[in-house]
PADRENBA-709882 format. One record per residue (C-alpha): residue in one letter; residue number from 1; x, y, z. Coordinates in pm, 1 decimal, m for minus. Layout:
residues N
   residu   num         c1         c2         c3
        A   NUM          X          Y          Z
...
end
This chain:
residues 551
   residu   num         c1         c2         c3
        X     1     3835.9      532.4     m841.5
        X     2     3914.8      165.3     m873.0
        X     3     3647.4     m101.5     m870.1
        X     4     3738.4     m463.1     m809.6
        X     5     3499.8     m744.3     m898.0
        X     6     3558.0    m1085.8     m751.3
        X     7     3370.2    m1393.3     m855.1
        X     8     3137.9    m1610.9     m653.5
        X     9     3340.3    m1918.4     m743.8
        X    10     3105.7    m2044.3    m1014.7
        X    11     3335.0    m1994.5    m1312.6
        X    12     3662.2    m2128.6    m1435.7
        X    13     3797.9    m1778.0    m1383.0
        X    14     3847.9    m1738.4    m1012.4
        X    15     3894.3    m1361.2    m1013.9
        X    16     3892.9    m1076.1    m1262.9
        X    17     3954.5     m709.2    m1221.5
        X    18     3832.0     m427.7    m1433.0
        X    19     3851.8      m53.5    m1408.5
        X    20     3581.5      207.2    m1430.8
        X    21     3607.1      580.1    m1469.0
        X    22     3351.3      796.2    m1292.0
        X    23     3271.5     1151.9    m1395.5
        X    24     3307.2     1419.2    m1138.0
        X    25     2995.0     1527.4     m956.6
        X    26     2791.5     1772.1    m1163.6
        X    27     2511.5     1982.5    m1023.9
        X    28     2185.4     2104.7    m1174.6
        X    29     2030.0     2360.8     m946.9
        X    30     2037.4     2222.0     m596.4
        X    31     2010.1     1859.6     m702.9
        X    32     2315.0     1648.0     m776.0
        X    33     2302.7     1415.4    m1076.2
        X    34     2547.0     1131.1    m1102.1
        X    35     2682.0     1039.0    m1444.5
        X    36     2879.1      728.1    m1526.2
        X    37     3127.0      708.4    m1807.8
        X    38     3145.3      398.6    m2030.1
        X    39     3294.5       99.8    m1858.3
        X    40     3619.1      m31.8    m1999.9
        X    41     3665.4     m393.4    m1918.4
        X    42     3863.2     m692.6    m2035.4
        X    43     3645.3     m938.6    m1849.7
        X    44     3599.0    m1275.4    m2011.2
        X    45     3259.9    m1387.1    m2134.4
        X    46     3285.4    m1661.3    m1878.3
        X    47     3205.0    m1401.7    m1613.0
        X    48     2843.9    m1388.1    m1735.8
        X    49     2759.9    m1702.6    m1543.4
        X    50     2849.1    m1557.7    m1207.1
        X    51     2585.7    m1579.5     m939.2
        X    52     2702.5    m1267.4     m764.4
        X    53     2982.4    m1018.3     m754.5
        X    54     3129.2     m798.2     m486.6
        X    55     3221.8     m444.3     m579.7
        X    56     3462.1     m239.5     m373.7
        X    57     3509.8      121.5     m482.9
        X    58     3826.4      292.2     m362.8
        X    59     3883.0      667.3     m410.5
        X    60     4214.3      750.7     m574.4
        X    61     4383.8     1084.5     m600.0
        X    62     4354.8     1278.2     m921.1
        X    63     4686.4     1258.8    m1104.1
        X    64     4688.7     1623.4    m1202.5
        X    65     4531.2     1797.3     m906.8
        X    66     4591.6     1542.3     m629.9
        X    67     4234.2     1603.2     m520.2
        X    68     4005.6     1328.6     m403.0
        X    69     3731.0     1236.1     m648.5
        X    70     3373.5     1348.4     m593.3
        X    71     3101.0     1124.0     m447.5
        X    72     3012.4      950.2     m773.4
        X    73     2778.3      652.7     m786.4
        X    74     2660.0      384.2    m1028.4
        X    75     2388.3      121.8    m1050.3
        X    76     2516.7      m37.0    m1371.0
        X    77     2658.1     m351.4    m1216.1
        X    78     2330.5     m430.3    m1047.4
        X    79     2158.6     m452.6    m1381.8
        X    80     2389.4     m730.0    m1497.3
        X    81     2327.7     m960.8    m1204.4
        X    82     2038.3    m1208.0    m1188.1
        X    83     1780.0    m1167.5     m914.6
        X    84     1901.5    m1348.3     m601.8
        X    85     1675.7    m1625.3     m481.9
        X    86     1764.2    m1567.9     m119.7
        X    87     1619.0    m1291.6       91.8
        X    88     1786.5     m954.2       91.5
        X    89     2090.5     m942.0      317.1
        X    90     2383.7     m711.5      337.0
        X    91     2674.4     m952.9      323.7
        X    92     2982.6     m994.9      110.9
        X    93     2763.5    m1182.0     m135.4
        X    94     2584.8     m861.1     m225.6
        X    95     2705.1     m549.4     m393.1
        X    96     2844.8     m298.4     m148.8
        X    97     3003.9       36.7     m201.6
        X    98     3193.0      177.0       92.6
        X    99     3108.0      540.8      135.5
        X   100     3139.1      797.2      406.8
        X   101     2808.5      954.5      504.1
        X   102     2759.5     1296.6      650.6
        X   103     2424.7     1199.1      804.7
        X   104     2404.9     1187.9     1180.9
        X   105     2302.9      866.4     1351.2
        X   106     1951.9      979.2     1443.1
        X   107     1864.8     1083.2     1087.7
        X   108     1992.5      755.4      947.3
        X   109     1791.7      566.8     1208.0
        X   110     1470.0      745.7     1108.5
        X   111     1527.1      668.2      742.0
        X   112     1590.6      305.8      835.8
        X   113     1250.5      304.5     1007.3
        X   114     1096.2      452.9      694.2
        X   115     1236.4      167.7      487.6
        X   116     1134.7      m93.0      743.0
        X   117      773.0       10.3      797.7
        X   118      654.7      254.2      526.9
        X   119      847.0      149.2      217.0
        X   120      698.4     m206.2      193.1
        X   121      350.6      m71.8      111.8
        X   122      469.6      232.4      m86.6
        X   123      795.3      126.6     m259.4
        X   124      866.8      431.2     m473.2
        X   125     1194.8      581.2     m349.9
        X   126     1535.7      432.6     m424.8
        X   127     1557.3       88.8     m254.7
        X   128     1723.0       62.6       87.9
        X   129     2000.8     m147.3      m62.8
        X   130     2112.3      145.9     m273.4
        X   131     2067.6      394.5        8.9
        X   132     2299.8      188.1      228.3
        X   133     2560.6      205.5      m45.0
        X   134     2540.2      583.0      m73.8
        X   135     2327.8      801.1      151.3
        X   136     2386.4     1089.5      m86.7
        X   137     2180.3      925.6     m360.2
        X   138     1867.1     1069.1     m195.9
        X   139     1830.9     1449.4     m225.5
        X   140     1804.5     1651.9       92.2
        X   141     1438.6     1746.0       61.4
        X   142     1336.6     1383.9        4.1
        X   143     1545.1     1257.2      294.8
        X   144     1381.1     1517.3      519.7
        X   145     1039.3     1386.8      419.4
        X   146     1146.2     1026.8      478.6
        X   147     1271.9     1113.8      826.7
        X   148      942.6     1285.0      908.4
        X   149      755.7      968.0      811.1
        X   150      998.3      741.5      996.6
        X   151      954.9      945.8     1312.9
        X   152      596.8      817.8     1342.5
        X   153      733.2      474.7     1425.3
        X   154      908.8      610.2     1733.8
        X   155      796.3      786.3     2049.3
        X   156      940.1     1115.1     1921.9
        X   157      723.5     1414.2     1843.9
        X   158      699.7     1419.9     1462.0
        X   159      594.3     1784.9     1441.0
        X   160      947.9     1935.3     1417.7
        X   161     1044.0     1686.6     1146.4
        X   162      725.5     1751.2      949.3
        X   163      772.1     2126.8      977.0
        X   164     1131.2     2098.8      857.0
        X   165     1032.3     1880.3      561.3
        X   166      747.9     2108.7      454.2
        X   167      966.4     2416.3      494.2
        X   168     1238.2     2286.6      265.7
        X   169      979.0     2180.9        5.7
        X   170      835.2     2530.6       10.6
        X   171     1174.8     2668.2      m87.1
        X   172     1319.5     2678.7     m437.7
        X   173     1364.2     2304.1     m480.4
        X   174     1360.8     2202.1     m847.4
        X   175     1050.2     2038.9     m988.9
        X   176     1154.6     1679.2    m1047.8
        X   177     1055.7     1323.4     m961.0
        X   178     1224.7     1343.3     m620.8
        X   179     1008.6     1640.7     m527.8
        X   180      699.2     1448.0     m632.7
        X   181      809.9     1159.9     m411.4
        X   182      859.5     1388.7     m112.5
        X   183      521.3     1556.8     m161.8
        X   184      345.8     1223.5     m208.9
        X   185      475.7     1050.9      102.8
        X   186      406.1     1364.0      307.6
        X   187       52.9     1377.6      163.6
        X   188       m9.6     1015.9      266.7
        X   189      129.6     1095.2      611.3
        X   190      m88.8     1404.0      647.8
        X   191     m404.5     1210.1      563.7
        X   192     m297.2      939.8      809.9
        X   193     m252.6     1212.0     1072.9
        X   194     m607.0     1334.0     1001.8
        X   195     m471.8     1655.6      849.9
        X   196     m692.6     1658.1      544.2
        X   197     m638.0     2011.5      427.6
        X   198     m260.7     1979.4      440.5
        X   199     m273.7     1638.2      275.7
        X   200     m498.1     1764.9       m0.9
        X   201     m271.4     2059.6      m69.8
        X   202       41.0     1845.8      m93.3
        X   203     m129.3     1583.6     m307.6
        X   204     m254.1     1853.6     m543.7
        X   205       95.3     1999.8     m562.7
        X   206      242.8     1655.5     m630.2
        X   207        1.0     1602.9     m919.5
        X   208       80.5     1948.4    m1057.1
        X   209      457.2     1891.3    m1049.7
        X   210      424.7     1539.5    m1194.3
        X   211      215.3     1659.4    m1485.7
        X   212      442.3     1959.9    m1541.4
        X   213      758.8     1749.9    m1577.0
        X   214      584.3     1475.3    m1773.8
        X   215      633.7     1201.1    m1516.6
        X   216      359.7     1000.0    m1685.5
        X   217      557.9      996.5    m2011.4
        X   218      740.3      674.7    m2091.2
        X   219     1037.7      884.0    m2208.3
        X   220     1082.2     1067.8    m1879.4
        X   221     1429.6     1005.8    m1739.1
        X   222     1561.0      891.7    m2075.3
        X   223     1935.7      835.8    m2048.8
        X   224     1931.5      783.5    m1671.4
        X   225     1997.0      460.7    m1487.0
        X   226     1732.4      189.4    m1525.6
        X   227     1671.9      175.6    m1151.8
        X   228     1604.4      548.7    m1137.9
        X   229     1360.0      523.8    m1426.7
        X   230     1183.4      240.3    m1247.2
        X   231     1159.1      461.6     m937.8
        X   232     1004.9      738.4    m1149.4
        X   233      743.6      502.9    m1295.6
        X   234      656.0      372.6     m952.3
        X   235      611.4      728.6     m831.7
        X   236      358.2      809.6    m1103.4
        X   237      158.2      491.4    m1049.9
        X   238      157.8      541.4     m672.4
        X   239       36.7      897.5     m726.8
        X   240     m241.9      762.7     m948.6
        X   241     m334.4      513.3     m675.6
        X   242     m340.7      760.1     m387.1
        X   243     m548.1     1010.6     m583.7
        X   244     m801.7      732.7     m644.4
        X   245     m816.4      636.6     m277.1
        X   246     m850.0      996.2     m160.3
        X   247    m1127.5     1055.3     m414.6
        X   248    m1318.8      775.4     m244.9
        X   249    m1287.2      894.4      113.9
        X   250    m1272.2     1268.5       52.0
        X   251    m1403.8     1379.2     m287.2
        X   252    m1228.9     1700.7     m385.8
        X   253    m1230.1     1693.3     m763.7
        X   254     m869.4     1589.6     m825.5
        X   255     m834.1     1355.7    m1122.6
        X   256     m534.4     1185.9    m1278.9
        X   257     m559.0     1037.7    m1626.8
        X   258     m440.4      684.7    m1691.1
        X   259      m96.4      665.5    m1852.8
        X   260     m181.4      378.7    m2084.9
        X   261      160.3      362.6    m2250.3
        X   262      370.9      400.0    m1934.9
        X   263      527.3       65.8    m1834.7
        X   264      395.8      m79.2    m1510.5
        X   265      634.1     m139.3    m1218.9
        X   266      844.1     m454.4    m1208.0
        X   267      841.9     m706.7     m923.6
        X   268      921.1     m548.3     m587.7
        X   269     1167.1     m826.1     m507.8
        X   270     1372.6     m725.1     m809.6
        X   271     1346.1     m356.9     m733.8
        X   272     1452.1     m394.7     m371.2
        X   273     1749.3     m598.7     m487.8
        X   274     1857.2     m310.1     m709.8
        X   275     1744.2     m466.5    m1035.7
        X   276     1478.2     m413.2    m1298.1
        X   277     1321.7     m626.5    m1568.5
        X   278     1118.6     m551.8    m1881.1
        X   279      754.7     m479.0    m1802.9
        X   280      438.5     m416.8    m1998.1
        X   281      182.6     m136.5    m1996.7
        X   282     m160.8     m114.3    m1840.0
        X   283     m303.0     m144.0    m2189.4
        X   284     m123.9     m476.6    m2223.4
        X   285     m266.5     m583.8    m1890.1
        X   286     m616.4     m508.9    m2015.4
        X   287     m559.5     m764.2    m2291.7
        X   288     m384.2    m1025.1    m2076.2
        X   289     m682.8    m1260.7    m2107.5
        X   290     m624.9    m1286.4    m2483.5
        X   291     m246.7    m1318.7    m2473.5
        X   292     m103.1    m1642.6    m2607.4
        X   293      190.4    m1639.3    m2368.2
        X   294      164.3    m1596.1    m1994.7
        X   295      335.7    m1302.8    m1829.7
        X   296      438.5    m1264.4    m1468.1
        X   297      264.5     m945.4    m1358.4
        X   298      399.5     m778.2    m1047.9
        X   299      200.3     m711.1     m732.0
        X   300      227.5     m340.2     m812.7
        X   301       65.1     m404.8    m1151.5
        X   302     m230.9     m571.2     m982.8
        X   303     m256.1     m277.0     m745.1
        X   304     m277.1      m37.7    m1040.5
        X   305     m542.1     m255.3    m1204.5
        X   306     m739.4     m265.1     m878.2
        X   307     m743.0      113.2     m838.2
        X   308     m844.9      150.6    m1204.1
        X   309    m1150.6      m66.4    m1142.5
        X   310    m1225.3      110.0     m813.3
        X   311    m1204.2      451.0     m982.6
        X   312    m1454.2      337.5    m1246.8
        X   313    m1693.6      227.9     m972.9
        X   314    m1656.9      561.8     m794.0
        X   315    m1748.0      736.7    m1118.5
        X   316    m2055.7      513.4    m1154.1
        X   317    m2173.6      593.9     m802.7
        X   318    m2180.2      963.0     m885.9
        X   319    m2371.1      917.5    m1210.5
        X   320    m2750.1      925.3    m1163.8
        X   321    m2797.9      771.9    m1508.4
        X   322    m2593.7      459.1    m1447.6
        X   323    m2744.7      168.4    m1638.0
        X   324    m2778.6     m190.6    m1522.8
        X   325    m2535.0     m299.6    m1792.7
        X   326    m2270.4      m67.0    m1647.0
        X   327    m2325.5     m214.4    m1302.2
        X   328    m2301.4     m566.6    m1443.6
        X   329    m1981.3     m476.1    m1629.8
        X   330    m1824.8     m343.7    m1310.2
        X   331    m1921.9     m659.4    m1122.0
        X   332    m1767.6     m870.6    m1398.2
        X   333    m1445.6     m667.0    m1378.7
        X   334    m1421.4     m745.5    m1007.5
        X   335    m1488.6    m1114.3    m1063.5
        X   336    m1233.5    m1128.8    m1345.8
        X   337     m971.1     m968.4    m1124.0
        X   338    m1006.4    m1237.0     m858.0
        X   339    m1037.2    m1523.7    m1106.7
        X   340     m728.9    m1416.4    m1302.2
        X   341     m497.4    m1394.7    m1000.3
        X   342     m221.4    m1656.1    m1025.8
        X   343     m173.5    m1890.7     m733.0
        X   344      118.1    m1683.8     m603.5
        X   345     m101.6    m1371.7     m582.8
        X   346     m409.0    m1521.2     m416.3
        X   347     m259.2    m1499.6      m69.7
        X   348      m89.7    m1187.2       61.2
        X   349      141.6    m1396.2      280.0
        X   350      465.1    m1496.7      107.9
        X   351      642.9    m1827.7      156.1
        X   352      877.8    m1655.6      397.5
        X   353      582.0    m1574.2      620.0
        X   354      600.7    m1202.0      549.7
        X   355      317.3     m999.7      403.1
        X   356      341.1     m877.2       45.5
        X   357      223.9     m527.8      136.2
        X   358      174.7     m413.0     m222.9
        X   359      m40.7     m717.2     m299.3
        X   360     m215.4     m650.0       31.7
        X   361     m308.0     m306.8     m108.1
        X   362     m436.1     m463.0     m430.3
        X   363     m666.4     m701.6     m240.6
        X   364     m779.8     m415.0      m17.8
        X   365     m866.4     m190.1     m312.5
        X   366    m1057.6     m461.1     m494.9
        X   367    m1262.0     m537.9     m182.7
        X   368    m1336.0     m167.7     m144.5
        X   369    m1454.5     m155.0     m503.7
        X   370    m1691.7     m443.8     m442.3
        X   371    m1839.0     m276.8     m132.6
        X   372    m1886.2       53.8     m315.7
        X   373    m2066.8     m123.8     m599.3
        X   374    m2285.1     m366.5     m405.6
        X   375    m2367.9     m211.0      m68.3
        X   376    m2584.8       75.4     m204.8
        X   377    m2781.3     m184.1     m404.9
        X   378    m2803.3     m447.3     m129.8
        X   379    m3128.6     m326.7       22.5
        X   380    m2974.7     m349.1      370.1
        X   381    m3118.2     m110.5      623.4
        X   382    m2878.4      174.2      683.3
        X   383    m2772.0      268.1     1034.0
        X   384    m2914.0      606.3     1117.9
        X   385    m2647.1      875.9     1121.6
        X   386    m2372.6      620.2     1042.9
        X   387    m2073.9      824.5      937.7
        X   388    m1700.0      801.0      991.3
        X   389    m1408.2     1009.8      875.0
        X   390    m1368.9      763.7      587.0
        X   391    m1723.3      658.0      514.3
        X   392    m2044.6      847.4      452.5
        X   393    m2354.0      638.2      397.3
        X   394    m2411.8      630.3       21.1
        X   395    m2747.9      695.4     m133.8
        X   396    m2937.2      371.9     m179.8
        X   397    m2982.0      245.4     m534.1
        X   398    m3289.2       65.3     m658.8
        X   399    m3200.8     m281.5     m781.0
        X   400    m3407.1     m595.0     m823.2
        X   401    m3116.1     m823.8     m731.2
        X   402    m3078.3     m706.0     m373.0
        X   403    m3000.4    m1051.4     m236.1
        X   404    m2702.2    m1104.4     m466.3
        X   405    m2571.3     m753.1     m398.1
        X   406    m2600.9     m810.6      m23.4
        X   407    m2410.3    m1137.9      m46.6
        X   408    m2138.1     m975.5     m257.7
        X   409    m2099.8     m684.9      m13.9
        X   410    m2072.4     m918.7      285.7
        X   411    m1819.7    m1132.0       99.0
        X   412    m1606.6     m825.4       22.7
        X   413    m1618.6     m717.7      387.2
        X   414    m1510.6    m1068.2      487.3
        X   415    m1211.2    m1039.4      254.4
        X   416    m1108.2     m725.6      439.9
        X   417    m1151.7     m912.4      767.8
        X   418     m911.6    m1179.8      644.2
        X   419     m662.1     m907.1      562.0
        X   420     m694.8     m779.7      918.2
        X   421     m604.4    m1122.4     1052.9
        X   422     m311.9    m1176.1      816.0
        X   423       45.2    m1111.5      921.6
        X   424      193.0    m1046.9     1261.4
        X   425      189.7     m668.0     1272.0
        X   426       m7.3     m380.2     1125.8
        X   427      288.1     m141.1     1121.6
        X   428      386.2     m222.0      764.9
        X   429       32.1     m188.2      630.4
        X   430      m57.1      120.5      433.9
        X   431     m227.4      385.3      650.5
        X   432     m512.2      372.0      398.5
        X   433     m613.9       39.0      551.2
        X   434     m778.6      223.0      839.5
        X   435    m1039.3      361.3      601.1
        X   436    m1086.0       22.6      435.4
        X   437    m1178.2     m115.7      778.4
        X   438    m1442.5      156.1      813.1
        X   439    m1597.5       38.3      486.2
        X   440    m1601.3     m320.7      611.6
        X   441    m1790.2     m225.3      927.3
        X   442    m2036.4      m24.1      716.9
        X   443    m2139.3     m362.5      575.4
        X   444    m2107.9     m580.6      882.9
        X   445    m2307.2     m364.9     1125.1
        X   446    m2627.0     m343.5      915.4
        X   447    m2584.8     m711.7      824.4
        X   448    m2578.3     m789.6     1195.7
        X   449    m2899.4     m592.8     1247.3
        X   450    m3083.3     m803.2      989.2
        X   451    m2933.1    m1142.7     1069.2
        X   452    m3171.1    m1402.3     1212.5
        X   453    m2922.3    m1685.3     1256.8
        X   454    m2741.0    m1651.7     1590.0
        X   455    m2431.4    m1829.8     1461.6
        X   456    m2398.0    m1589.4     1168.4
        X   457    m2471.8    m1294.0     1393.2
        X   458    m2197.3    m1406.9     1627.8
        X   459    m1952.9    m1423.2     1335.3
        X   460    m2044.8    m1069.8     1228.1
        X   461    m2003.1     m950.3     1583.5
        X   462    m1655.4    m1104.7     1599.0
        X   463    m1564.7     m938.0     1271.1
        X   464    m1661.3     m597.2     1406.9
        X   465    m1465.3     m664.8     1724.9
        X   466    m1160.3     m755.1     1515.0
        X   467    m1204.4     m436.5     1313.5
        X   468    m1205.1     m224.1     1628.5
        X   469     m901.7     m408.5     1768.3
        X   470     m713.1     m364.2     1439.9
        X   471     m795.0        5.5     1433.5
        X   472     m666.4       35.0     1787.7
        X   473     m333.6     m115.2     1684.4
        X   474     m301.3       95.9     1369.7
        X   475     m390.6      397.5     1581.5
        X   476      m68.4      350.9     1775.4
        X   477      105.8      486.0     1465.9
        X   478     m152.9      676.9     1262.9
        X   479     m411.7      904.1     1432.4
        X   480     m672.9      853.1     1160.5
        X   481     m724.2      496.0     1283.0
        X   482     m795.2      613.4     1637.4
        X   483    m1055.4      858.2     1509.1
        X   484    m1225.0      592.6     1296.3
        X   485    m1212.9      339.5     1579.6
        X   486    m1395.0      577.0     1813.5
        X   487    m1661.6      643.6     1552.7
        X   488    m1714.8      276.7     1463.2
        X   489    m1731.0      178.9     1831.0
        X   490    m2015.3      425.8     1889.9
        X   491    m2234.7      262.2     1629.2
        X   492    m2125.1      m86.7     1728.2
        X   493    m2238.3      m14.8     2083.4
        X   494    m2576.8       93.6     1953.2
        X   495    m2620.7     m202.5     1717.3
        X   496    m2445.8     m494.4     1886.3
        X   497    m2553.2     m384.2     2230.6
        X   498    m2894.3     m532.1     2152.3
        X   499    m2979.2     m904.5     2147.5
        X   500    m3039.4    m1078.7     1818.6
        X   501    m3385.6    m1239.0     1821.9
        X   502    m3511.1    m1439.6     1522.3
        X   503    m3791.1    m1251.8     1350.0
        X   504    m3920.9    m1495.0     1089.7
        X   505    m3914.3    m1803.3     1311.1
        X   506    m4060.9    m1711.9     1651.7
        X   507    m4018.8    m1969.0     1926.2
        X   508    m4332.1    m2127.1     2071.6
        X   509    m4383.1    m2323.6     2388.1
        X   510    m4446.8    m2639.9     2188.3
        X   511    m4147.5    m2615.2     1955.1
        X   512    m3891.1    m2422.2     2154.5
        X   513    m3582.1    m2630.7     2237.0
        X   514    m3432.0    m2625.2     2581.9
        X   515    m3077.4    m2537.3     2673.3
        X   516    m3020.4    m2900.9     2758.0
        X   517    m3143.2    m3029.0     2423.8
        X   518    m2918.6    m3329.6     2337.2
        X   519    m2887.2    m3221.5     1974.9
        X   520    m2792.2    m2862.2     2046.7
        X   521    m2584.7    m2937.3     2351.5
        X   522    m2531.1    m2695.1     2635.4
        X   523    m2528.0    m2371.6     2435.8
        X   524    m2469.8    m2064.8     2652.9
        X   525    m2610.5    m1828.5     2394.7
        X   526    m2931.6    m2031.3     2375.9
        X   527    m2967.5    m2031.6     2754.7
        X   528    m2940.8    m1654.2     2755.7
        X   529    m3182.6    m1618.7     2466.7
        X   530    m3447.3    m1839.5     2626.8
        X   531    m3420.3    m1651.0     2953.3
        X   532    m3455.0    m1315.7     2777.6
        X   533    m3112.3    m1196.9     2883.5
        X   534    m3012.3     m860.4     2739.7
        X   535    m2653.7     m978.7     2682.7
        X   536    m2512.9     m707.2     2908.9
        X   537    m2167.7     m855.9     2890.6
        X   538    m2110.8     m737.1     2536.5
        X   539    m1787.5     m542.8     2503.2
        X   540    m1975.9     m252.7     2348.4
        X   541    m2185.9     m194.6     2660.9
        X   542    m1881.5      m46.4     2831.7
        X   543    m1934.1      310.4     2942.1
        X   544    m1602.8      395.5     2780.2
        X   545    m1779.5      436.2     2447.6
        X   546    m1968.7      763.5     2401.9
        X   547    m2330.2      759.8     2297.8
        X   548    m2382.5      809.1     1922.0
        X   549    m2479.1     1155.2     1819.1
        X   550    m2830.5     1205.0     1686.2
        X   551    m2761.9     1547.5     1544.1
end
């Protein structure tokens, strides 16, 4: 094979050519590993300043056998290029390797959909840039799983694709990081499809394989390409995150220990551009407040830190002997997380207008942690029989600071509401967001019941309406959202279908304002309130919503 590298015109050397030898394809079991021999080059040091390079790989006949070379592949050149400042595009300014793919058009299209809609929130597999260079870089069982996920973003029936993916995973595929990736994305998909038993089984199997091969070891993948090792690390940390989320919505005893010495993922922009950069460990992140020099932590790192805090809070909720100091420490951890966020991480919307889906997950998880900590201690009246597929009313905790806990819970729910209103589409959000919305409504509905101020009550009502609308949109892709939406709407109909009348400040004939009061103006809500209207026009009075069960 011959590789030509041409400059971007930023050096005194206009063009240089070097030659690389690639080893023939070698197989281990049913998985192909690609090895790259040392690069021999006579390139000048002046080439270091290049902004970009274009690589064209041409197959050449073997001199002795006249056979075409095998489908070898390399990432090495990507590691030597700086991160582009422009958005990712597949032009001559980016690295491209011309390869012939054996995939049919439909399969490639489904994987493209996976990368477009699922990968942004769960960026663990090889980046799309690399996949476009060589479709063969992804093993068959992983590509089958990716197609099954991508099918959910079409009108096709995903069942045949899911069956095919699960069938091939049940065969004698080797236990490696790619198998963990396939099991993990299928587990997330199963939970999003409201297939809890299947999702739990695959998640348990993913944890078993990951622990068996030592995926949480910093030395795993030693000697492989840097981008592959980064993919492995991301897989472990995503597994740690999903186990934490599932433990919240469906406790089933699965635990994953923190890999304190495993480097955290690098910036997703770098990773998606086929590059990596040195990162630090979660232990280093714990001591970031004391560090003399600032460090640019990735969105993925903040997501890992958020799930660590959330997991601690989940453990506290199950401990009947939790002390006030432990509760205070957890609250301080949440506050420190928000206060320490750099300016670039305080908003999930990037400068380009797109949503940083990994940072979106971090904000979501931290808001969930705050609700789990504060709502049981808020003193708010629980809604009788309130239960969704993601939320079961927690046992109330005795706490003397109920007012502060109530305010913190409402604030966390409002953060989730802001996430609902961010971005243009919900398709790229993690399916886990559907359950986060259920937690938000578990705060907003009882808050509405107790609210005496009509303006605040109206805001809470609008938040619940937005939650139901968002669930409807997510439900177009993931069935779990449709289930949760139906459940939340039942309770919303019961709670918001009643007028809000001030309790502590009853109106009297002498002091009651009129609808035409010049200070208040012509307020429609006040007119209805004074006339004793039952507010029948509320959206939740529609007969489309079933009556809540009292069983």
